[in-house]
C-alpha positions in Angstrom: -2.9 -12.4 7.7 0.2 -13.9 5.8 -0.7 -16.0 2.3 2.9 -17.1 2.1 6.3 -17.0 2.8 7.3 -14.9 -0.5 5.1 -12.0 0.8 7.0 -11.9 3.9 10.8 -12.3 2.5 9.7 -9.4 -0.3 8.6 -7.3 3.0 12.1 -8.3 4.6 14.2 -6.7 1.8 12.3 -3.8 1.4 12.5 -2.9 5.2 16.1 -3.5 5.5 16.6 -0.7 2.6 14.3 2.1 4.9 16.3 0.2 8.3 19.3 2.0 7.1 17.6 5.4 6.2 15.5 5.7 9.5 17.7 8.2 11.5 16.8 10.4 8.2 13.2 10.6 8.1 12.9 14.1 9.2 16.2 15.5 7.5 14.5 17.9 4.9 17.3 17.7 2.4 17.7 14.1 3.3 17.1 10.2 1.9 13.6 11.5 2.2 13.3 14.9 0.5 11.2 14.2 -2.4 8.9 12.5 0.1 8.2 15.7 2.4 7.6 18.1 -0.5 5.1 15.0 -2.0 3.5 16.3 0.7 1.9 19.3 -1.0 0.1 17.5 -3.9 -0.8 14.8 -1.2 -3.0 16.7 0.9 -4.4 19.2 -1.2 -5.4 15.9 -3.5 -7.3 14.2 0.0 -9.0 17.1 0.9 -10.0 17.8 -3.4 -11.5 14.1 -3.1 -13.0 14.3 0.4 -14.8 17.4 -0.8 -15.3 19.0 2.6 -16.9 22.0 3.6 -14.3 23.2 5.0 -11.2 23.0 2.5 -8.7 23.8 5.6 -9.8 20.9 8.2 -9.5 17.5 8.7 -11.3 18.0 11.8 -13.7 14.5 13.1 -12.2 12.8 10.4 -10.1 9.5 11.6 -7.5 8.1 9.0 -5.1 5.0 8.9 -1.9 5.4 6.9 -0.1 2.0 5.9 3.1 2.3 5.5 3.7 6.1 7.3 6.8 5.7 8.0 8.3 7.6 10.2 4.7 9.7 9.9 6.1 12.4 7.4 2.7 12.1 5.7 0.6 11.8 8.9 1.6 14.6 10.8 0.5 17.1 8.5 -3.0 15.6 8.4 -3.4 15.2 12.4 -2.0 18.7 12.2 -5.1 19.7 9.9 -7.1 17.9 12.8 -8.1 14.3 11.7 -8.0 11.3 14.1 -4.5 9.7 12.8 -3.4 5.9 13.1 0.1 5.3 11.4 1.3 1.2 10.4 4.7 0.2 9.7 6.2 -3.2 9.4 9.5 -1.4 10.4 10.2 -0.9 13.9 13.3 1.7 14.0 10.6 4.0 11.8 8.1 3.3 13.6 10.3 5.1 16.5 11.0 7.7 15.1 7.4 8.6 13.9 6.8 8.3 17.4 9.7 10.4 18.7 9.3 13.3 16.3 4.7 13.5 16.9 5.9 13.6 21.1 8.4 16.6 20.0 5.4 18.5 18.1 2.8 17.4 20.7 1.3 15.7 18.2 -1.5 12.5 19.0 -1.2 10.4 16.5 -1.3 6.8 17.0 1.8 4.5 15.7 1.4 0.8 15.6 4.2 -1.5 14.8 2.1 -4.1 12.7 1.8 -4.7 8.7 -1.9 -4.6 6.9 -2.1 -7.9 6.2 -1.2 -8.3 10.2 -3.9 -5.9 11.6 -6.2 -6.7 14.1 -8.2 -3.8 15.1 -11.8 -3.5 15.1 -12.2 0.7 14.3 -13.4 1.5 10.6 -11.8 4.5 9.4 -13.1 7.4 7.5 -10.2 7.3 4.8 -7.0 4.9 4.3 -4.3 6.0 2.8 -1.8 4.2 1.0 1.1 6.0 -0.4 4.4 4.5 -2.0 3.5 1.1 -0.3 1.8 -0.8 -2.8 4.5 -1.4 -5.5 6.4 -3.1 -3.2 3.9 -6.2 -2.4 3.5 -8.8 -4.4 0.1 -9.2 -3.7 -2.2 -6.1 -4.2 -5.5 -8.0 -4.0 -4.4 -9.1 -0.4 -3.7 -5.7 0.7 -7.1 -4.6 -0.6 -9.1 -6.8 1.1 -8.1 -5.9 4.6 -8.5 -1.8 3.3 -12.0 -2.7 2.1 -12.6 -4.6 5.5 -11.5 -1.5 7.8 -12.7 1.3 5.6 -16.6 2.6 6.9 -19.0 2.3 3.7 -18.2 5.4 1.7 -14.9 5.8 3.0 -12.3 7.0 0.7 -9.2 4.9 -0.5 -6.8 7.1 -1.2 -3.3 6.0 -2.9 -0.1 6.8 -4.7 2.4 4.2 -6.8 4.5 4.1 -10.0 3.2 2.7 -13.4 4.6 -0.6 -15.0 6.1 0.8 -18.3 9.9 1.4 -19.5 9.5 5.2 -18.8 9.0 3.8 -14.6 12.7 2.1 -15.3 14.5 4.4 -16.4 13.5 7.1 -14.5 11.7 5.9 -10.8 14.6 3.5 -11.2 17.9 4.1 -12.7 17.9 7.4 -12.8 16.5 8.2 -9.4 18.1 5.2 -7.6 21.8 5.0 -9.8 21.8 8.3 -11.0 20.8 10.9 -9.0 20.2 8.8 -5.6 17.2 11.0 -4.8 15.9 7.6 -3.7 17.8 5.1 -1.5 19.1 2.4 -3.9 17.4 -0.9 -3.9 14.1 0.9 -3.0 12.2 -0.1 -5.7 11.3 -3.5 -8.0 10.1 -3.1 -11.7 8.5 -6.3 -11.8 6.1 -4.7 -8.9 5.4 -1.7 -10.3 1.0 -1.5 -10.8 -0.3 -0.5 -14.0 -3.4 1.7 -13.2 -5.5 -0.3 -15.0 -4.6 -3.4 -13.3 -5.4 -1.5 -10.4 -8.7 -0.2 -11.4 -9.9 -4.2 -12.1 -8.8 -5.1 -8.8 -10.4 -2.2 -7.1 -14.1 -2.7 -8.9 -13.6 -6.2 -8.3 -13.5 -5.5 -4.4 -16.2 -2.8 -4.4 -14.8 0.7 -5.2 -16.5 2.9 -7.1 -16.0 7.0 -7.9 -12.6 5.9 -9.4 -10.3 8.8 -10.0 -6.1 8.4 -11.4 -3.9 11.5 -11.7 -0.4 11.1 -13.4 2.3 13.6 -10.9 6.1 14.0 -11.5 8.7 15.1 -9.1 11.6 17.9 -10.6 14.4 17.1 -8.4 16.1 20.4 -9.3 13.0 22.7 -7.7 12.4 20.0 -5.4 8.6 20.2 -6.4 5.8 18.0 -7.4 2.9 18.7 -10.0 -0.2 17.3 -11.4 0.1 16.2 -15.2 -1.7 14.4 -17.2 0.9 11.4 -18.6 0.7 8.8 -15.6 3.4 6.6 -17.0 5.7 6.8 -14.4 4.3 8.2 -11.2 0.2 8.8 -10.3 -2.2 9.6 -7.7 -5.2 7.7 -7.0 -8.5 7.4 -5.1 -12.4 5.5 -4.5 -14.8 5.1 -2.5 -16.3 1.8 -1.2 
């Protein structure tokens, strides 16, 4: 449910950026090259966080991916056996995701919608929100909705950007304007989120076993790695 025009307008601005690159989702050398390489870390972190007996299978696990874009994260999860449901507010991205999933015979449900407007009674074992929270005005509204669609003891996993001087320099100035490894105007520094602030919201919404790990990207090798330092990018998980 939309709480204000401000949220809608901000989301529209973000959508316009991704609209321009919607045909590039599955070009692994294009605008979304860093996201494709990030999958190695994202999948590993998810499997480790679930602590499954079979580390190579998500068979029978239901997953909702919020802000799925062209399906970059949804597809490896589906290949591991998960029942995947992806949502995104950008129609062109959803069409690209459906087309690519069909081409690869993957049964993934994609729907054009915003998490605040999602009307579905199903509760999921896992909800992922990758590189999304830094694009919304009110994280509390998003987390309340995630909570309502997550099973008891379900896992919430996400990744986002810290609000620091270093994140402005590297995530915006360098990544968008100098190295151009991220589409320009993708981010607004004022919306970046400090881990401490996010943790307070998660605790308020009754999440527990909260974990944060720093991540970093090397554009020369096109590789991501975990690190102690969370001053720029970080990944997190929590249980309901």
